[in-house]
N, C-alpha and C positions, 0 to 999 in steps of 0.2 A: 480499504477495498470493500469490505463487507458493509461498512457504514454508507459508502457511496452507492453501492448496488441496491441497498435496501430502499432508498428514496427514489422518487420520480426525478428524471433528469431536469424537468422544468422547475421543480421545487428546489432542487440543489442549485440550479442557476440563479434563482431569485435570492437564495440565502447568501451566495458568494458573489453577488453582483458588485458590491462596493468593496470587496477585499482587494487591497493593492497587491500584496505579495502573499504567497502561500508559505507559512512557516514550517510546513511539513515536508519531509523528504519523500519523494515519490519512489518508495522502495519496490513497488510492483514493476516498474520499468528499469530502475537504475541500480538495484542491488547487485545483480550479476555483473553489470558493466563496471561498477566501481570496485568490486572485490576480486574479480578474476582477470587474468592476463588477456590482453587483446589478441594474443596469438591463438588462444583457444577458439575465438570466434571466426577465424579465417577458414577453418575447415567447415565444409557445408554440413556434414553429418553432425558434427559437434554443435554447430550453431543451431540446427533444428532440435537437437536433444535439449540444449540449454534453453531454447525458446519454449519448449514444452514444460520445462521445470519452473519457469517464472511464476505461473499461478499457484503452484504448490508451495513455493517458498513464500509468496505473498500471503497465502492462507495461514502458514505457520506464524508469521508476524502478527496477523490479525487475531489469531487465537491467543497469543501472548497478551495483546491489548485487552481481550475479554477477561483474562485472568487478572490483569492489573486493575481493571475497573470493577471487579467482583466485590471488592470491599468498599468501594465508593458508591453509595446508594443515591447520590445526588445527580449522577450523570447516567446517560444511556450506556448499556454494556458494550455497544459497538463504537463508542466515542474514542477517537484517536488523536484529537488535537490538544492533548495536554502537554505541558512543557516539562521536560525532564524525564 
């Protein structure tokens, strides 16, 4: 999320133009849907609350990527496309 927001949309499009599939999990949109019960999303108030939590949870994942990349000086600190 932070890595994608840091770049210009046109430049990001040009870099990913020939990519067939994305090996990355889109955790910004899917992490709550995959980990919580669908019953929780039926209530309108709970859905709005969980929808507001999505960016915060995505930011916590991005901060973990920065910590993982801190010791690897060959990549950008916002790089998230590593395997494993």
